[in-house]
mmCIF file of the C-alpha atoms, coordinates in Angstrom:
data_MODEL
# 
_entry.id   MODEL 
# 
loop_
_atom_site.group_PDB 
_atom_site.id 
_atom_site.type_symbol 
_atom_site.label_atom_id 
_atom_site.label_alt_id 
_atom_site.label_comp_id 
_atom_site.label_asym_id 
_atom_site.label_entity_id 
_atom_site.label_seq_id 
_atom_site.pdbx_PDB_ins_code 
_atom_site.Cartn_x 
_atom_site.Cartn_y 
_atom_site.Cartn_z 
_atom_site.occupancy 
_atom_site.B_iso_or_equiv 
_atom_site.pdbx_formal_charge 
_atom_site.auth_seq_id 
_atom_site.auth_comp_id 
_atom_site.auth_asym_id 
_atom_site.auth_atom_id 
_atom_site.pdbx_PDB_model_num 
ATOM 1   C CA . UNK A 1 1   ? 132.034 41.366 147.302 1.00 0.00 ? 1   UNK A CA 1 
ATOM 2   C CA . UNK A 1 2   ? 130.806 44.011 144.875 1.00 0.00 ? 2   UNK A CA 1 
ATOM 3   C CA . UNK A 1 3   ? 131.744 47.661 145.370 1.00 0.00 ? 3   UNK A CA 1 
ATOM 4   C CA . UNK A 1 4   ? 130.117 49.314 142.366 1.00 0.00 ? 4   UNK A CA 1 
ATOM 5   C CA . UNK A 1 5   ? 126.577 49.441 141.028 1.00 0.00 ? 5   UNK A CA 1 
ATOM 6   C CA . UNK A 1 6   ? 126.350 50.269 137.330 1.00 0.00 ? 6   UNK A CA 1 
ATOM 7   C CA . UNK A 1 7   ? 122.962 51.418 136.069 1.00 0.00 ? 7   UNK A CA 1 
ATOM 8   C CA . UNK A 1 8   ? 122.547 51.368 132.321 1.00 0.00 ? 8   UNK A CA 1 
ATOM 9   C CA . UNK A 1 9   ? 118.908 52.242 131.847 1.00 0.00 ? 9   UNK A CA 1 
ATOM 10  C CA . UNK A 1 10  ? 119.189 53.993 128.491 1.00 0.00 ? 10  UNK A CA 1 
ATOM 11  C CA . UNK A 1 11  ? 115.785 52.807 127.296 1.00 0.00 ? 11  UNK A CA 1 
ATOM 12  C CA . UNK A 1 12  ? 114.279 53.801 130.624 1.00 0.00 ? 12  UNK A CA 1 
ATOM 13  C CA . UNK A 1 13  ? 115.833 57.265 130.640 1.00 0.00 ? 13  UNK A CA 1 
ATOM 14  C CA . UNK A 1 14  ? 115.972 58.053 126.918 1.00 0.00 ? 14  UNK A CA 1 
ATOM 15  C CA . UNK A 1 15  ? 112.675 59.906 126.854 1.00 0.00 ? 15  UNK A CA 1 
ATOM 16  C CA . UNK A 1 16  ? 114.291 63.018 128.282 1.00 0.00 ? 16  UNK A CA 1 
ATOM 17  C CA . UNK A 1 17  ? 113.370 65.429 131.022 1.00 0.00 ? 17  UNK A CA 1 
ATOM 18  C CA . UNK A 1 18  ? 110.138 64.209 132.488 1.00 0.00 ? 18  UNK A CA 1 
ATOM 19  C CA . UNK A 1 19  ? 108.849 63.417 135.957 1.00 0.00 ? 19  UNK A CA 1 
ATOM 20  C CA . UNK A 1 20  ? 109.182 59.629 135.577 1.00 0.00 ? 20  UNK A CA 1 
ATOM 21  C CA . UNK A 1 21  ? 112.815 59.901 134.460 1.00 0.00 ? 21  UNK A CA 1 
ATOM 22  C CA . UNK A 1 22  ? 113.543 62.185 137.403 1.00 0.00 ? 22  UNK A CA 1 
ATOM 23  C CA . UNK A 1 23  ? 111.872 59.720 139.799 1.00 0.00 ? 23  UNK A CA 1 
ATOM 24  C CA . UNK A 1 24  ? 113.946 56.810 138.441 1.00 0.00 ? 24  UNK A CA 1 
ATOM 25  C CA . UNK A 1 25  ? 117.190 58.804 138.680 1.00 0.00 ? 25  UNK A CA 1 
ATOM 26  C CA . UNK A 1 26  ? 116.410 59.869 142.254 1.00 0.00 ? 26  UNK A CA 1 
ATOM 27  C CA . UNK A 1 27  ? 115.644 56.271 143.231 1.00 0.00 ? 27  UNK A CA 1 
ATOM 28  C CA . UNK A 1 28  ? 118.865 54.956 141.647 1.00 0.00 ? 28  UNK A CA 1 
ATOM 29  C CA . UNK A 1 29  ? 120.871 57.688 143.367 1.00 0.00 ? 29  UNK A CA 1 
ATOM 30  C CA . UNK A 1 30  ? 119.328 56.842 146.730 1.00 0.00 ? 30  UNK A CA 1 
ATOM 31  C CA . UNK A 1 31  ? 120.225 53.185 146.320 1.00 0.00 ? 31  UNK A CA 1 
ATOM 32  C CA . UNK A 1 32  ? 123.907 53.936 145.746 1.00 0.00 ? 32  UNK A CA 1 
ATOM 33  C CA . UNK A 1 33  ? 124.113 56.939 148.076 1.00 0.00 ? 33  UNK A CA 1 
ATOM 34  C CA . UNK A 1 34  ? 124.852 59.756 145.620 1.00 0.00 ? 34  UNK A CA 1 
ATOM 35  C CA . UNK A 1 35  ? 123.037 62.976 144.853 1.00 0.00 ? 35  UNK A CA 1 
ATOM 36  C CA . UNK A 1 36  ? 120.433 62.641 142.060 1.00 0.00 ? 36  UNK A CA 1 
ATOM 37  C CA . UNK A 1 37  ? 121.912 65.676 140.273 1.00 0.00 ? 37  UNK A CA 1 
ATOM 38  C CA . UNK A 1 38  ? 125.316 63.945 140.165 1.00 0.00 ? 38  UNK A CA 1 
ATOM 39  C CA . UNK A 1 39  ? 123.852 60.766 138.725 1.00 0.00 ? 39  UNK A CA 1 
ATOM 40  C CA . UNK A 1 40  ? 121.900 62.688 136.114 1.00 0.00 ? 40  UNK A CA 1 
ATOM 41  C CA . UNK A 1 41  ? 124.990 64.734 135.221 1.00 0.00 ? 41  UNK A CA 1 
ATOM 42  C CA . UNK A 1 42  ? 127.040 61.531 134.768 1.00 0.00 ? 42  UNK A CA 1 
ATOM 43  C CA . UNK A 1 43  ? 124.314 60.077 132.577 1.00 0.00 ? 43  UNK A CA 1 
ATOM 44  C CA . UNK A 1 44  ? 124.295 63.186 130.388 1.00 0.00 ? 44  UNK A CA 1 
ATOM 45  C CA . UNK A 1 45  ? 128.096 63.427 130.305 1.00 0.00 ? 45  UNK A CA 1 
ATOM 46  C CA . UNK A 1 46  ? 128.636 59.812 129.212 1.00 0.00 ? 46  UNK A CA 1 
ATOM 47  C CA . UNK A 1 47  ? 125.823 59.026 126.784 1.00 0.00 ? 47  UNK A CA 1 
ATOM 48  C CA . UNK A 1 48  ? 127.842 59.734 123.630 1.00 0.00 ? 48  UNK A CA 1 
ATOM 49  C CA . UNK A 1 49  ? 130.736 57.650 124.905 1.00 0.00 ? 49  UNK A CA 1 
ATOM 50  C CA . UNK A 1 50  ? 128.429 54.740 125.704 1.00 0.00 ? 50  UNK A CA 1 
ATOM 51  C CA . UNK A 1 51  ? 126.639 54.940 122.364 1.00 0.00 ? 51  UNK A CA 1 
ATOM 52  C CA . UNK A 1 52  ? 129.899 55.083 120.413 1.00 0.00 ? 52  UNK A CA 1 
ATOM 53  C CA . UNK A 1 53  ? 130.954 51.631 121.607 1.00 0.00 ? 53  UNK A CA 1 
ATOM 54  C CA . UNK A 1 54  ? 130.574 49.053 118.819 1.00 0.00 ? 54  UNK A CA 1 
ATOM 55  C CA . UNK A 1 55  ? 128.570 46.581 120.911 1.00 0.00 ? 55  UNK A CA 1 
ATOM 56  C CA . UNK A 1 56  ? 127.174 45.861 124.358 1.00 0.00 ? 56  UNK A CA 1 
ATOM 57  C CA . UNK A 1 57  ? 130.293 43.994 125.503 1.00 0.00 ? 57  UNK A CA 1 
ATOM 58  C CA . UNK A 1 58  ? 132.485 47.013 124.752 1.00 0.00 ? 58  UNK A CA 1 
ATOM 59  C CA . UNK A 1 59  ? 130.016 49.364 126.451 1.00 0.00 ? 59  UNK A CA 1 
ATOM 60  C CA . UNK A 1 60  ? 129.994 47.282 129.627 1.00 0.00 ? 60  UNK A CA 1 
ATOM 61  C CA . UNK A 1 61  ? 133.789 46.906 129.589 1.00 0.00 ? 61  UNK A CA 1 
ATOM 62  C CA . UNK A 1 62  ? 134.113 50.681 129.126 1.00 0.00 ? 62  UNK A CA 1 
ATOM 63  C CA . UNK A 1 63  ? 131.859 51.361 132.125 1.00 0.00 ? 63  UNK A CA 1 
ATOM 64  C CA . UNK A 1 64  ? 133.956 49.133 134.391 1.00 0.00 ? 64  UNK A CA 1 
ATOM 65  C CA . UNK A 1 65  ? 137.167 50.693 133.076 1.00 0.00 ? 65  UNK A CA 1 
ATOM 66  C CA . UNK A 1 66  ? 135.820 54.193 133.659 1.00 0.00 ? 66  UNK A CA 1 
ATOM 67  C CA . UNK A 1 67  ? 135.142 53.221 137.277 1.00 0.00 ? 67  UNK A CA 1 
ATOM 68  C CA . UNK A 1 68  ? 138.612 51.722 137.642 1.00 0.00 ? 68  UNK A CA 1 
ATOM 69  C CA . UNK A 1 69  ? 136.915 48.482 138.619 1.00 0.00 ? 69  UNK A CA 1 
ATOM 70  C CA . UNK A 1 70  ? 137.371 44.841 137.890 1.00 0.00 ? 70  UNK A CA 1 
ATOM 71  C CA . UNK A 1 71  ? 134.066 43.678 136.369 1.00 0.00 ? 71  UNK A CA 1 
ATOM 72  C CA . UNK A 1 72  ? 133.716 41.147 139.204 1.00 0.00 ? 72  UNK A CA 1 
ATOM 73  C CA . UNK A 1 73  ? 133.393 44.115 141.591 1.00 0.00 ? 73  UNK A CA 1 
ATOM 74  C CA . UNK A 1 74  ? 130.349 45.434 139.722 1.00 0.00 ? 74  UNK A CA 1 
ATOM 75  C CA . UNK A 1 75  ? 126.633 44.825 139.896 1.00 0.00 ? 75  UNK A CA 1 
ATOM 76  C CA . UNK A 1 76  ? 125.089 45.683 136.528 1.00 0.00 ? 76  UNK A CA 1 
ATOM 77  C CA . UNK A 1 77  ? 121.455 46.816 136.692 1.00 0.00 ? 77  UNK A CA 1 
ATOM 78  C CA . UNK A 1 78  ? 119.821 47.317 133.321 1.00 0.00 ? 78  UNK A CA 1 
ATOM 79  C CA . UNK A 1 79  ? 116.653 47.062 131.284 1.00 0.00 ? 79  UNK A CA 1 
ATOM 80  C CA . UNK A 1 80  ? 118.274 44.548 128.940 1.00 0.00 ? 80  UNK A CA 1 
ATOM 81  C CA . UNK A 1 81  ? 118.624 46.261 125.575 1.00 0.00 ? 81  UNK A CA 1 
ATOM 82  C CA . UNK A 1 82  ? 121.148 45.155 122.975 1.00 0.00 ? 82  UNK A CA 1 
ATOM 83  C CA . UNK A 1 83  ? 122.284 41.979 124.773 1.00 0.00 ? 83  UNK A CA 1 
ATOM 84  C CA . UNK A 1 84  ? 123.835 44.076 127.550 1.00 0.00 ? 84  UNK A CA 1 
ATOM 85  C CA . UNK A 1 85  ? 122.839 41.638 130.299 1.00 0.00 ? 85  UNK A CA 1 
ATOM 86  C CA . UNK A 1 86  ? 124.627 38.697 128.671 1.00 0.00 ? 86  UNK A CA 1 
ATOM 87  C CA . UNK A 1 87  ? 127.637 40.923 127.934 1.00 0.00 ? 87  UNK A CA 1 
ATOM 88  C CA . UNK A 1 88  ? 127.892 42.045 131.564 1.00 0.00 ? 88  UNK A CA 1 
ATOM 89  C CA . UNK A 1 89  ? 127.540 38.463 132.812 1.00 0.00 ? 89  UNK A CA 1 
ATOM 90  C CA . UNK A 1 90  ? 130.228 37.269 130.385 1.00 0.00 ? 90  UNK A CA 1 
ATOM 91  C CA . UNK A 1 91  ? 132.608 39.871 131.828 1.00 0.00 ? 91  UNK A CA 1 
ATOM 92  C CA . UNK A 1 92  ? 131.969 38.515 135.329 1.00 0.00 ? 92  UNK A CA 1 
ATOM 93  C CA . UNK A 1 93  ? 129.570 41.149 136.653 1.00 0.00 ? 93  UNK A CA 1 
ATOM 94  C CA . UNK A 1 94  ? 126.627 40.297 138.859 1.00 0.00 ? 94  UNK A CA 1 
ATOM 95  C CA . UNK A 1 95  ? 123.622 41.136 136.666 1.00 0.00 ? 95  UNK A CA 1 
ATOM 96  C CA . UNK A 1 96  ? 120.118 42.203 137.683 1.00 0.00 ? 96  UNK A CA 1 
ATOM 97  C CA . UNK A 1 97  ? 117.485 42.998 135.061 1.00 0.00 ? 97  UNK A CA 1 
ATOM 98  C CA . UNK A 1 98  ? 114.815 45.573 135.855 1.00 0.00 ? 98  UNK A CA 1 
ATOM 99  C CA . UNK A 1 99  ? 111.457 45.563 134.118 1.00 0.00 ? 99  UNK A CA 1 
ATOM 100 C CA . UNK A 1 100 ? 109.984 48.530 135.971 1.00 0.00 ? 100 UNK A CA 1 
ATOM 101 C CA . UNK A 1 101 ? 109.891 50.899 133.005 1.00 0.00 ? 101 UNK A CA 1 
ATOM 102 C CA . UNK A 1 102 ? 110.965 48.803 130.019 1.00 0.00 ? 102 UNK A CA 1 
ATOM 103 C CA . UNK A 1 103 ? 111.318 45.072 129.491 1.00 0.00 ? 103 UNK A CA 1 
ATOM 104 C CA . UNK A 1 104 ? 113.712 44.866 126.577 1.00 0.00 ? 104 UNK A CA 1 
ATOM 105 C CA . UNK A 1 105 ? 115.078 41.353 127.242 1.00 0.00 ? 105 UNK A CA 1 
ATOM 106 C CA . UNK A 1 106 ? 112.249 39.047 128.365 1.00 0.00 ? 106 UNK A CA 1 
ATOM 107 C CA . UNK A 1 107 ? 114.432 36.000 127.615 1.00 0.00 ? 107 UNK A CA 1 
ATOM 108 C CA . UNK A 1 108 ? 116.890 36.861 130.432 1.00 0.00 ? 108 UNK A CA 1 
ATOM 109 C CA . UNK A 1 109 ? 116.846 33.909 132.842 1.00 0.00 ? 109 UNK A CA 1 
ATOM 110 C CA . UNK A 1 110 ? 118.935 35.552 135.566 1.00 0.00 ? 110 UNK A CA 1 
ATOM 111 C CA . UNK A 1 111 ? 117.951 37.746 138.466 1.00 0.00 ? 111 UNK A CA 1 
ATOM 112 C CA . UNK A 1 112 ? 115.217 40.280 137.740 1.00 0.00 ? 112 UNK A CA 1 
ATOM 113 C CA . UNK A 1 113 ? 113.249 42.881 139.636 1.00 0.00 ? 113 UNK A CA 1 
ATOM 114 C CA . UNK A 1 114 ? 109.996 44.620 138.778 1.00 0.00 ? 114 UNK A CA 1 
ATOM 115 C CA . UNK A 1 115 ? 110.809 47.774 140.755 1.00 0.00 ? 115 UNK A CA 1 
ATOM 116 C CA . UNK A 1 116 ? 114.079 49.487 141.671 1.00 0.00 ? 116 UNK A CA 1 
ATOM 117 C CA . UNK A 1 117 ? 112.883 49.501 145.274 1.00 0.00 ? 117 UNK A CA 1 
ATOM 118 C CA . UNK A 1 118 ? 113.578 45.729 145.291 1.00 0.00 ? 118 UNK A CA 1 
ATOM 119 C CA . UNK A 1 119 ? 117.242 46.221 144.411 1.00 0.00 ? 119 UNK A CA 1 
ATOM 120 C CA . UNK A 1 120 ? 118.849 46.873 147.831 1.00 0.00 ? 120 UNK A CA 1 
ATOM 121 C CA . UNK A 1 121 ? 117.787 43.450 149.090 1.00 0.00 ? 121 UNK A CA 1 
ATOM 122 C CA . UNK A 1 122 ? 119.578 41.773 146.158 1.00 0.00 ? 122 UNK A CA 1 
ATOM 123 C CA . UNK A 1 123 ? 122.824 43.729 146.222 1.00 0.00 ? 123 UNK A CA 1 
ATOM 124 C CA . UNK A 1 124 ? 125.825 41.620 147.256 1.00 0.00 ? 124 UNK A CA 1 
ATOM 125 C CA . UNK A 1 125 ? 127.399 44.667 148.873 1.00 0.00 ? 125 UNK A CA 1 
ATOM 126 C CA . UNK A 1 126 ? 128.466 45.184 152.447 1.00 0.00 ? 126 UNK A CA 1 
ATOM 127 C CA . UNK A 1 127 ? 126.742 48.211 154.031 1.00 0.00 ? 127 UNK A CA 1 
ATOM 128 C CA . UNK A 1 128 ? 128.793 51.354 153.602 1.00 0.00 ? 128 UNK A CA 1 
ATOM 129 C CA . UNK A 1 129 ? 131.174 49.787 151.082 1.00 0.00 ? 129 UNK A CA 1 
ATOM 130 C CA . UNK A 1 130 ? 129.885 51.414 147.893 1.00 0.00 ? 130 UNK A CA 1 
ATOM 131 C CA . UNK A 1 131 ? 132.132 53.830 146.129 1.00 0.00 ? 131 UNK A CA 1 
ATOM 132 C CA . UNK A 1 132 ? 130.851 57.334 145.467 1.00 0.00 ? 132 UNK A CA 1 
ATOM 133 C CA . UNK A 1 133 ? 131.837 57.156 141.800 1.00 0.00 ? 133 UNK A CA 1 
ATOM 134 C CA . UNK A 1 134 ? 128.941 57.772 139.462 1.00 0.00 ? 134 UNK A CA 1 
ATOM 135 C CA . UNK A 1 135 ? 128.902 56.255 135.985 1.00 0.00 ? 135 UNK A CA 1 
ATOM 136 C CA . UNK A 1 136 ? 125.450 55.198 134.810 1.00 0.00 ? 136 UNK A CA 1 
# 
């Protein structure tokens, strides 16, 4: 059973401080039960580290390592840029593509949602079992 939800919505959030970005961050935070300010701070604090990885597989591996998690414990929710969905799946993560703000991997044949509000119903996580660690 998964314990961690990893959001990597770089192409969704890259546009900076605007109302839509703030809405998406607040919705993600609500799904995993953390404060929106904490999620946004983690996003800002880790972007250089994530971008310095040589490829999507290393980025995804780094995120799991930073959480202290086995990839099989993670649900990876992303917009699909740079082959990240395939990389996360290859590491053993449960992968869910979101197309709400950007659809950067329309060839993904796995699970997909059109709105983050659909995510809780798809999460293979027991209620109350999510960790409070934030690492978007």
